[in-house]
Structure formats: structure tokens, C-alpha cells
N, C-alpha and C positions, 0 to 999 in steps of 0.2 A: 962902671958905668955913675954917670954924676946925675943931678936932679932935671936937668934940663934933657939928656938923652931918653931917662925914664918917662919923662911925658910927652916925649915927640913920640918913645914906641907905644903910649897908650892910646895916642890920636891916630897915629897908622893902623892899629890894630881896629877901633873904631870906625874909621874912613872903610878898612877892608871889609869888616862887618855889614856894615850900612849896604856898600855895595854888591856884597853878597846878596844879599837880603832884597835890594833892589832888582837886579838881576832875575833873582827867581819867581818874582813876584811876577816878572812877564812870561814865565814859560805857562802852559795848559794846565794848571793844576787848579783843584777844588779852593773854594774859598775855605772852607775847613783845614786844608793843608797847609794856605798859606796863613794864616792866622795860628796856626799850631807851628808855624816856623817861626812867625814872629815874636811868641813868647818864649820859644825854645833858646832864639838868637839874644833876646834881651836879659834873659836868666845869663849866658854866657859872656855877654858885655860889660856887664853890672856885677858881676859874681857873685848874684843872690840865691837862696837857697829856693826859690819860688818865683814864677812870674806867670801872670793871668791876665785875660783879658774877659772883661764881661760887658755884654751887650743889651743895649734896651730894648725891650719890647712894647712898641707901640699900643699895638692893640691891649694888653693887660694893663699897661701903666707901671710895668716895674722894670728891675734888671736880672740878667739871668747868667751864671757862669756860662762860657762859651768855649774857650780854649784854654788850658790849663799844663803848666809845668812842675815839677816837682811837691806837687800837692797831694797828701797822703790819704785824709779822710775822705769817705763817700760824703759826709754833711755836708762840707765845704764846697765839693763837687756840684752837688746837687740844691745849694743856696739860690734863694732866691730873695730880693728884697725889695722894697717900694724906693720907687725912683726920689733922689732927693737926700736920700737917708745915708747915712756913714760917711768913708771917705771919697767914696764914688758920687754919692749925691752932692757934696760940699764942691768936688771938682767941675760935676758936670754944670752946675750952677755957676760957678766962676769963672768958667774956660780956662781954667789955670792950674797946672802941674802942682804938686803937694809935696814936701818932704814930711815922714814923718817918723821920728824917734822911741816913740812908745807909744804905740797903737791904744792901748787900755789905758792911757794915764793921760791921752788927748780929751780934753774937756771943751774944745771947739765943736768936736765932731757929736752927731745925733749917733749914740750907740744901739742898734739891734739886734746885732748878732754876735753880740761878746762872747756868748757860750762857745760856737761854732768856732768865730776866730783864735780864741784859748785853746780848745781842742787841738787845733791844728798849729799852734804854736808860735804863727807870724808875729812880729814884733815891731820892726823897723822898715822902714821903707818907702818908695816912691810911687807916686800916681798922677798919671797925666791923662787930659783928655783925648777922647779918639774923636774927632769931629770936623767938618766940611764945612767951611763958612761959620754961621750961626747954628747949625743943626750940628746938635749933638747925639753922636752913633753908639758909643759906650766910654769905656775907663780898661786903660793899660797900668798894672801894678807891677812892681817887683819887689818882694818884700823879703829878707830875712828872720830869721829865727830868734836870734840872738840880737843885742841891741848894738847898730850899727850907726856911723855918722857918715849920713850922704852927701856929697857935694853939689855947688848949683853946676856944674857942668856932667854931673850924673842927671840930674832934673834934663838938662837942654837934650841930653843925647837920648833920655826916653821918650821926649819930646817927640824927636826925630824919627825915632821909631813907631809912636803914636799916630803921627802924621803920614807914614807908609801905609800903617795898618787902616786909616780911615780911605786913603786914596783907594786902597785894596779893597775895600768894603763898598764904597760909593761905584768903582769901577764893576764890580761886581752883579752889583743890586741894577745898576742902569743895564748889564749886559741880559741880566734874568727879564728887567721890563722889558727889553726888545723883543726878548724869545717870547714873552709872555703876549705881546701884545699882536705878534708873529702867529701864535697858537690859538689865540681868541679869534684872530681873523679867519684862519683855516679852519678852527673849530665851529666859527659860524656859519660860512659855507658847508661844512660837513653837514652841522645841524638841521641847514634849509635842505638839504637835500635830504637829508633822514626822516624830518618831519614830513616834508612832502610825499617820501616813498615810504612813510609808516602806514599800516593796515589801521591802526588806532589814531582815534582822530585828535586831535588838534586845533586850539582854539584860543584868542588871546581878547581880552577886554580892556577898556579905560576903568580910569577909578568911578565912574557913573554903570559900571556894568557892561557896558554898550561894546557889541563886538567889532573889533577893529580888523581881525586878521583870523584866517582857520585854512587848515590842508583840505586837499581834495576828499579826504577820507569820511572827515567829519561832514561836510556837505552833501556825501552821497548818502550817510544814514539818515542825515534829515530831508533830503531830497531840496534842499535850496540851491540856489548860486551864490557865490561869492557876494555879489551886490547884494541879494536879497538877504544874505546874513547881515552886512554891514548894516542895515535897517532896524535891527531887533537886539534887544539886549539879550542877557544869558536868562532874566525871569520869563520872557517870553516865548520861551522854549523849553521852559520846564514847568510841568504840570503843579498847582496850587499848592498841593498837598503837603509838597517839598520844599517851599519858600522858604516856614518855618525853620525846620531844618538846617538848609542850609546856609541863610544866615548863620545861625548860629554857631556852624563849622568854620564859617570867613572870622567870625567875631573872634571865638576861643581858640583857634587853630594857626589861620593864615595869618591875621594881625598879630598874632603873639610872638609866632617863631617863622612865617615866611615860609610856610607852608604846608599842605594838611595831610591827613593820612588818608588812604585809599578808602573812598565810601562810595554807598551804593546810591543811587538815583534812577529818575528815569527823564525822557524828554518827549517832547511833543512831534512828530514827524509834520513835516507841510500839510500832505493829507488827513492831518488830524489823530494819525493811530497812534499810539505810545509803546515805546520799547523800555526795556534794562537796559543801566550802562554800569561802569563803575566807573569812577572818576578821580583824580588827583590836582589839586592848584595851587602855584606855586604865585607867590608875590612877585612882582615887575618891578624894578627900579630902573632908575636912571645912573650915568655913570658920577653923578654926585651924591647917588645913595637916597633920592627921593622917590617915594611910592608912585609910579603912573599906571597900574592896574594890575591885572592878574592873569598868566596863561594857565590852563588846563590841558591835559593828556585826558581820553575818552576813551571807553572800549564797551564795543554791543557786547552784551554778556545774555543776546535772548538764546542763542545757540547753547550757549554754557549753560544757562539755566535750565534750559530744556534737558539737557544731558544730564545736569545735576538732578532734576525731577525724574527721568527716567531712573538715574542710578541708584537713589533714596527711594524709589518704587521697588526697584530690583533687590536693594539690599535689604527693603523690607519683608518682600517675599522669604529670601534667604533666610534673613532674619527668624523669621516664622517659621521655615521649614527647619532651620538648624535648632530652635528650640522648642519646637513642636515634635519632633521626631522623636519615636519612644527610644530607639538607639542613643548610646551615650557619643558622643563625637568631641574630639579633643586635640590639642598641640602641645606638647612639651617638650622640653629642652635634654642635652643629655645628662643635667643633673638630676632631671626630675621633677622639677619647675614646671609647673602647669602654665600656659601661657593663654590659652582659651579653651571653654567649655564650655557645650549647649548646658541649657535648662535643667534636660533628665539628669546627666550626669550627676550635677550640685544638688538634684532633688533625691537622686538615690544616696547621697552620700551625706545629706543631711545639713548640706552649705547651701540652700536656694539662694540666702541672699547675700553670700560674700563675694567677694572678688576671685577670679580666676588664678590669679597671680597668688594668692594666699593659701592655693594649696599645693600640696607636695605626694607624690607617688610613694614614696618611705612612708609617710604618716601614715597613708591608708590601709599600708601593708601590717597583718598581722607582725608581730614582734620576732616571731620566730622564720616568719618568710622574707624578712628584710634583704637579708646575706643574697637572696636570689634575682636582687633588682641587678645586681652587676653584672649575673650569668643572662640577664633578659637583654642588656646593653649591647655585652658582649655577641650576640647574634644576632642582633639589630646591625651594627656595624659589620660582621662579617659578612652576611644574606641581605641586607639592605633591607629586610622585612622580618616580621615575626608576628608568628600568630598562635595561638593556644588559651590558656586557662589560666585564673589569677584568682586567688581571695584577696577580698579587700575587708577593712571593717570601719563601718559606717561611724559618724559621730555620735552615736546613740549606743555604739558599741556591737552592733548586731552584724554577723556576717556574712557575706553574701559574695557568689561565685559569678566572675564576668566571665563572656569566651570574647577574645576581644581579636582584631587584625590592624597591624600597625606597619608603617613605612618610613622609613627615614627621608627627610625632606633637605635637598642641598640647594645654593645659592645659584647662581649662571656659573660661579665660578669653581663651582666643584665642593665649596666646605658644605660640612654638615653641619645644617643649622637647626635641627630639631626633628620631632617626631608626630607624625599627623595618623589618626588612626579611630578607628570605630570600635564599639562594645556593646554588650547587651547583657544585662542581669538576666543569668540561667539559673539562678537559686531555684526559682519554682519549677522549671522546666525537668532541672537534674533531680528536685525532689519528688515530682510527680512520675517522673520514670521509674524511680527507686520503688516510688507508692505501687507504679504501675505492675514493676516485676513481683512487687512484694504481694499484691492482687492475686496476679497471674500464679503465684506458686500457691496462694490461698485457695483460691479457686479450682487448682490442678488437686492441690491435697482434699478440699469439700470433693472433688468428684472423684478422688480415689477412697476417701470415706463412703460416698453416695455409692459407689460401686461394689465396695466391702459390703456395706449396707445392706445394699440391695443382694449380694450374694449370700450374706448371713440372714437375710429374710428367707432366701429361698431353700438354704439349707434347712432355716429351721423347719419351715414349712414342710418341706419333705422329711425331716425326720421325725416330727408331727405326725405325719400320716404312717410312718414307720412303727412308731411307739402307740398309734390307733391301732394298730395290727397285732401288736405283741398283747398291748392292755385288753382289747377285746376278745382274744382268743383263751388269754389267760383267765378272766371273767366268766368266759363259757364252759373253761374246763372246770374250775371251781365249782361251777354248779352242777357238776356232774361226777364230782367225788367227795368225799368225810370231808367235811370243814376241817376240822382239828387232826386230819391225817395226814402223814408226812408231805403225801404230793401238795393238800390242801396248803399246807403251811409254804411248800415251795412256791406254787401258782401265788401264793398272798407275798411272797418275797420280790416276785415278779414285777406284781403289782407298783409294791413300793418303791422299787428302783424306776419304775415306768414313770412316776410321780416327782422321783428326782428328776429324771431325764426331761421331764416336760416343765420342769422349774429353770433348767439350764438352757431349753429352749426359747422358755417365757425372755432371759436376760438376753438373748440372740437378739428376739425379736423387739426387744427395749431398745438396742442398738441400732436395728435395722430403723426404727423410728427417724435416726437423725436429727435434723434440727427444728422437727415439728413442734411447736412450745404449746404444750398442754398443763393448765395448770388445773389444780384438783387439792382437796385437802390430803396431806401424807404426812405421818409419822417420821421426824428427823432420828429418832433411836431406831427405826426399822430398818433406814436408810443406811444409817452408820454400820447396825451390823452386817447386812446381806456385803457392802463395799467391804469393811474390814475383813469379812470372810474369804472374797474373794482376793483381797490385796495380798491376804497371809499365803494364801496358797500358791501364788508369783511369787513371792520375796517372804522364802523362808527365813532369811537372817533376821527379817524386822519381827519383832514383838508386838501386837497390835493390844493395848491395854483398854476395856471400857469403863469408862466409870459415867453411868447413865443414869439419869433421872426417870424414877419409874412414874411420875405425875408430869412428865413433860407435856405441854401444850402442843398441838398442831401446826401446821403451818401451810399457808397456801402456796405448791411451788409447782413446778414441774417437774418430777421426778427425774428425767433424767440427767438434766442439767444439773440440776442438785446432788445425785449419784457422782456427775462428771467434776464438780467443785470439790467435795470430799475425796475421791482420788486422787485429784491432783494435788492435794495439802498432805496424802500420803507419799504420794511420789515426791515430792518437795523435802519431805522429812526423811523420806528413803535414801534422797541423794544428799542431804546433811550429814548423814550417816554410812561414809561407803565400807564402813568395816562391820557394818551391823548394829544394832540395837533396838531401844523401846522406845517406841510412840504411843502417847496415850490421849483418846478421844474421850468428853467430856459433853453431859450435854446439861443444860440447867434452866429451870423457868427465872429470867430478871424484868425486870422495866427499864425504862430511858434513864433513869435516876444511873444505873450501872454505868452509861457511858459519861458521867460529868467528868467536865475535865479534858475530854476529846476536843480536836480541832474543828471538829463538825458538831453543828446542833440536830440531834434527833431527834423526830416526831415524838410528843407524847406516849403512850401505850405499853401496852404487855409485849414481850420479847422473848423469844427462846435463843439461849446461848451454844454456839458448838463452839467447841476449843480443841486444836489439835498441837499437842505441844511434842518436841523432839527435844532431845540432848545431844545434839550434834556440833557442827564446828561455829554454829552461830553466826551473825554479821555485824558488820561495823556501822557505823551511823548512815554514812554516803550511800552503802546497799541498800541500806532499808528506805532510803527515799526514791529508790529508783527501781524496787522490784516488782510492784505494778505497773510499769511503763511495758509496752509492747516491744518483745525483742529485745528486752533484757536480758540477758543470761550471765551468769557468772560461771559458765560448764567450760567456756572457749568456744572457738569457731568449731562447727560440724558437732559438736556435741548436746545442744540445745537448741531448742526454737528461741526461749524467749516468750512464750505463750501461757504457759499453764498458769501461772500466777495473775497474768492481765486477764484469763478466760476468768479465773477464779472469781476477781473483783468485777468483769462485766458480767456474771450472772450474779453475786451478790447485791450488786445494784440494780440489776435488772427484778430484782424480786422485792426492791423497796429498803433491803436492809442495807447494814454497816459493817466496815471488816478493818481489824485492827492488828498489829504487829508487834511484839515486845522481843527484844532479841541482845544477847550477850555474846560477845566473840568466845567461841570453846566451851560455851555453859549450853548452848541450844536455845531454839525459839519457840515463841508460841503465838500462832493466830488464833484471834476470837472472828467469830461471824454472830452477828445479833440479825435477826431474821423475824419478823413482825407476827404474833402467836396469834392463832384462828380458834374459834371456838366452833368451825363447824365439824360435822361427822366425818373421820376420816377414812378414807376407800380402805374394804378388809381384802383379804389375799383368798383368793380362790377356795374355798371350802368343799368338801367332797360330803353330802348327803349320807345318812348311815341307812336308811331303809329305801326300800322298791317300790314304785308304784305300778300297779300292774293293771292292764285296761283293754279297750278291745277295740278293733274299727280298721280303718286299712289306711296304709301309710305308703306314699311314695317316697324311695330312696333313692336320688340322684349322686355320683359321686365317679369321677372318673377310675378312679385306683381299685381295682378287682379284690382286693386285698379288705379296703374299707365295706364294699359292698359287702362283700360274704361277712366280715364282720360284724358289720352294722345288723344287716339282715337278720342274724344269729341273736344279737342283742335285744331288738325290736321284738321276733317271733319269742325271744324265752320270756316277753315281757306281756305276751298276749295278743302281739299285733296280727295282723297280716300284712306281709310285707310286698311291694312292686318294686324292682329294682331296675334302674337304668344307668348304663355307663357313661352318659354325655346327656349335655342339655336338649338336642335335637329329638333324640331318641325319646326323653322326657316327656316333651312337648306333646307328643306322638301317642305318647300312652295314656299322658293326664286329658289329652284330647277325646279318646274314646270311652276314658272309665272316671273323668271329672266327677260325676254326682255320684259314684262307690270312693272316692279317696278322701276320707277326713282331713290328713296333714303330709304336706311334702318337707323333709327333710332335704335341702339343697345346699349343696359345696360350692361354696365361692367363685374357686377357682379351678376353669375348665378349657380344655385347647379348645374344641370344635365350637363351643356356645358357651359364654361366660353367664357367672350367678346372676347378674343382672339383667342379660337380656332374656336369658330364661324367664326369669321373675316376671321380668315385662308382658311374656307371650304366655306366662299361666294366666296373671290377671286378666290378659282381654280373652280368657275363654271364661275365668270365672273372676269376677273382682274381688270375691269375698275367701279366694282359696288363702288357706292356715300353711304359713311357710315358718320353719325354723331353720335358720342360717347355721350352717358349719362350716370351719374353716381350720386350716393346720396354723394361719394366721392370727393377731389378738384382734380384738373389736377396733380396724382401724376405720380410717374416714367412708372405705364404701361400704362397709357394713352397717355403720350408722347412718348412711343416707338412706341404706336401702331398710332400715329399721323405721327411718321417720317415713317412709314413703308405703308402710303398709304390714311389712314382715312383723314375725310375731315374735322371736326371739333368737338367741344367740347361743351357738355352743363352741367351745374350743376343743380341737383336738389335741393331743388324745383325750378323749371323755371317757368316764366311768360309767359303769350300768345305772348308778341309781342319781347320777347327771343327768342322765339322757331321761328314763323314769319320769322323774321330778319335772323338767322342761315340756317332756309330751302331753303329761297330765296338764299341768298348768294351762297350755294352749288350747289343749281339749275343752277343756272346762272352763272356757271364757266363751260368753256368748256373741255371736256376730249381729251386726246391725239389721239384718233380715228378720232374726230372731225377735229384737224387742219390738220389731212392728207388728208380727202375728202374736205377740203377749199382749200388745196395745189392743188388737182387733179383738181379741177373744174377751179381756177384760171389758171390752164396750158392749 
């Protein structure tokens, strides 16, 4: 085909593409679809690498890429450039198309996006204006990436396509304008209906603030008619205190951006009352954009304010209840993050001033219990709720026990959103319950001990009465035989055995005295000897070695308690030597200087040291720090009370003393007790006088034991006295009533069934206030005997007594003068 044929074929193709393009634009397509077709056909017709349309943005004053074909870089697609710059700027200003063979080399172009163009690689091309008459709408481009020469025919072809694009843009915009006008008219109609039917108020003012328009709701709020409102300004219906604030809002917001934020104010009704409202104001403009006034939407907030206040009051009450209730109240998610907690919970944990959201359950749990959290969540998900006990660690490291009851919380769709619950700190309650059980056990133990003590006392009393019968008969028998004969010696042995038995019953009576505290001067050496002897009889596998100071100072102490302390130390030493061994008891005179370097500061002065040393298994440091704590034991469950050494500590402290321990594992332990020394005269053991004192007179012997009456009567008669015997208190009172002038002394048993010693004594004194009475009992000198001595009884003798003791006591009482005898002597001297 020759050149003319090629030229004709090219022209036919151009007309066919232009025709197809024109037909396509008449179809129901969007502007975007049609402009994309323009750039695609331009590229096809001119056989270029790219084609694109840039449209002018009147509002922003720049040009942006709208429809593109063959463009590869995102930066080029998003490119915006100032109107009048670059190739497009030159085309728009001259309203003529141009051919560019080297874009970057063109010196007549104001280059502003060279980097973006270079990255895309465009080099040679054509640009034509998209315009209607004198109005520029944009620019149509067709560019190659390699250097190319374009003809004037190519330029004219692109002009034709550009004109088609301009017509399409103009047509679509006209259609949009008509549609917009129709929509605005419809919108205006609907707007009027909406405004008039709205429950919110509507009002419009002119530039001077005069009300020119309002809806029914606004007029109802204020109580004005439409005509009345037209004669008012917005200031006339606004309290004066709001004028300055509202002027500031108009100046800074309305005039600055054309509308205000919603703000609160008040309005004045026609009747003068004031009500709260919310308002939002918009600037009103005419069709040329000039300000003609303002219009506002107003909502009466009277009911809402009242509801808000009620809600605040309710929330305040709930918050007060929430934070002041002593129980813990909380809400946490399934991961253990707390969302809400009350003040009691945060206080207990030690996070009173922290936000609830900073807390997590796992952080509160002791480390060894943290794996239990997952099981807790599993129970909640399975059962919907969970309750029980949980240990928590406070910020200070204190462990508390809580009792909780928690429930899953679900949203309306059934999805689990968290856990709501309440709990309370039961640490003190559980501790109190344990303490109560411990005290109940102690009380029960004390009651058992008291019962055993009472039983022991009763046994000792009866045993003393038996010993009294044996002793009395032996004494009377010795008086009838040769003293150094075989029978006399046997009777003497009986008396010695009775003396030993009396010592045993004395120990029983000491035990029966229970917790009664009786401080008196005692010898620690004597106590150590007595307790070690008793202990040695019970534990034959333990040897007790005594290393006692001969010149040891006395101490003031309760004998029973000190005996208990020594015994507990010996038992502890024996427990440390399960296979037997040796225990050493030492006593020394020391001063407070012997306790230098101790963790305590002793009071200055003289002390007595009691030291108990064993050679057993010893203790480690941790055990030594706890041995004096109540209920601490190393013997295992059920094998020890943990009270032995604790009671020693309490006894020593109760006597103003100090206690120390030194120990090495497998080497043994040494306990040292320091007690304040005393210079008071120590109480002596009961001594049997050697000689008998005989006498004369009449003695009334009262005892419910027939054997005691028989033996006592025989001993008194052997001493030279005439004896009247009575087996009970009632009989004795009758006998004394008939013979009181002849009776010189009454020997009165304290414990009798029909009438006790106290009542008998009172009745005897009612007969003769100066009656002489010697109390006799198988019990030791207890509180009852002391009370009766204080009220006039003349002496006390404990069974079993020897005839020598009896003779001494009787003689001493009978030799003492009565008050009436002093009075007679005074009269004789006068």
C-alpha cells in the first residue's frame, strides 16, 4: 500500500474512534467512566504509552489527576500542582495545545514536579486544553516514555478528543446542577416540614439579632406567639448573665467557621421564669455567600437536667455505698484484669490511691497459688458462678484470706464479658475461730487439770487422814513399849514411812493448788533437788547431775510454777535424747553483767542463774528463733502441744526474769534462766519438834473420821488433857453449848459433811467470842484456813501430825492470854 493509502487508513481509524467515543458518551454512564474511556481511546488513537486528564479544582485553586491510562507510579496518580504551573499551566493560560519533545529539557515550562515526572518516565507528548468557550476545565495529555516526534495532525486529533471531554464534563455538571437544584427544593420542603414538626426549637435572626422566623416548639417553650417573637431579639429572651458568653461564642465560633458547638444557656419565658437549654447556631448566607443572619436549634433541657441531677444523686448514693461498704466489690475480665473495685478492696490490698485497671488477680495471689487461677476460671465458665476461699498477698506482703462469691456477666447477645463478685476479708475471723478452738481446748484441758487437781486434793486429804490413823496408832503404841526394843524400832520405822507418805501427799496437794499464784521466798536449789528426784523416778534412762551453788541467793517465786518450769526443761532435755543420756542442772549467783551482749537490756541488780544442759540432738538457728512460740513443736502432729517451752518463757517473764538458749546441732542445748535474787528469809520445810509438852485442861476434838477421833483422843489424853470427842459440827456445837465454860481448846477439822469447819467455828464464836480453836486438816494451809486464821482462829496443824507437833501447838495456844484476861490484869493493877 502506498503513502496515500496509509494516510487514508489512519484517517478512517481516527474517525471511527471519535465516532465510537461520541456514541459511548451518550449512553447512561458516569462521568468517571466516560473520562476513562477518553484517556483509553486517546492512548489507542495516538499510540502513546500514557494518556490522562487533569481537572481544575476551583475551590482549592489547583489541578489534580482525574482519569489515567498507562500510568505506573502512585505518586503520579496522586499528583496535585498549582494552577498555571507546568505544561498544563501553559496550556490553560494560552488555551492552545502544545507538542513537547523533551519535557525535562523544555525551558519555557515552569517545572514543579520534575522528580515525579522523571520517576514515571514520560518524555515526549501532547497536551491540549479541556474547555468550554473561555472556561478552562482541565488538560488532556498523551505522552510517550521514549523521545517521539508528534505531528500537527496528532495535536488536532487530541484537540477533538479534548473537546468531546469538555462537552461531557459540562453536560454532566449541568445535569448535576439541575439535580442538585431539585434536591435542594425538595430538601427545603422537607426541611420546613422537619423544622415545624420537630420537638426541638428553631429560630432565625437577622444580622442585628432580631428574630425573623421560629417554629411552634420554640414558641411553646417561651410562651410567645409568632408575631410577639418577631418584635424581640435573641438578647431579649436571654438572661443578662449569658450575654457575654454568647457574644464570645458568636465571635470565636460562628463568625470563624460558620457554626458553633452545642452549648448550654438559659432562656426567659414570657412569664419571666427561666429554663435551661442546649443550643447550636449556624451562620445563614444568601445565594451569593453573603451573611444574612443566623439560625439555631434549641432543646429544652429542664427534664434532662432534673434526670441528670437525680442520676447524680443516685450515683452518689451508690458510690457512697459502693466505697463505704466493708465487703469487697469488684468486676474483672476473664484474663484477671480488674475493671472496677471499691475502696474497701483497694484499701485491703494496699492500693487505695491506684486505679482499678492497674490491678490483676494473679499479681495478688501468692506465687504457689497462681496456677489455681485457671481452674477458678474453668469453674466459672462451667457453672456460671463460683464461691470459696482464696489467699491474697497485699502490697506490703501480708497474707489475707478472703471468702468470695463470683458470677459470670454476659452481654445481651450472651457473650461473656467478665466476672462480677463480692468478697470479705475473713483472716481475723478464721484466726479467731482457730484461737477460739485453741482456747476451748485449753479451757477443756484446764478443766481436766482442775478436775484432776480436785481429785488429787481429795485423795491427798483422805490419804492424810489414813496416815494420821497410822501415825497416831504407831505413836501411842511406841509409848507402851520399850523405845529401843525390836517393836519400838519397827514402830519408829512406821513413823518414818508416814513422814515420807506425808511428803508425797504434800506434792499432790501442791498440784491440786492449780493456777493459784502464791509468791514467797524459796530456794531454787531445793526446787531443783525435789523436781530432779521426781523426774529421775519417772525417767530411769535419764541421769540428772546437780551442780548447785551452796551459798545460792533466794528468789521470790510461786513454788508450783517454778517447779513446773524446771520440770518442762527436763522433759524437753529428755525429748532431745530419745535413747537416754545425762542432764546437768547448775545454779549460780550472778549479776546483770552476766547478761551483757544479749538482745535485751536487763534491770541492774543481783540474779540467780538456773542452767539446764543436755547432750541431745540440738537445734538449728530457725528452730531456736521459734521454740518459745506457743504451739510450736518439732515432735510432729499429735506428739506435742508446743506449750512446754512457751509456758517456761511465760513463767520466767512473769517473775521478772530472762531466759536464753544456746544450741548446736547434734551437740546439745543449754537453757539459762536468770531470776532476780532476794534477801528475804526463805520458808523452811515442816519440822517435827523433838520434845513433847504435857499439860492439863479440857479439849473438844471435832472430826468426822472415827479413826482420827480415836487416835487424836488417845494422843491428847497421853499429853494429860481431858478430851470431849465429837463426830460432826452440829453435835460439837451442842456439846460446846453445854460445856463451854469448862472447855479450854477446840481442835476443829475443816472438812466435814454435815456442817463444815467455817460454819462450826462461827456458831462456836456466837456462844463464846473468845473460844480458842486449833484448825486441823488433811489439806495444806489453803485460802479457807488462812481466812479463818485472820478471823480469830489460833493455829493450824496439818494431818498427819506427830504427837510432838500437837503438844507444841496446843501448849502455845493455851499459854496465850485472851483479851479479857488483859482487862482483868489491868483492873488488878489499878
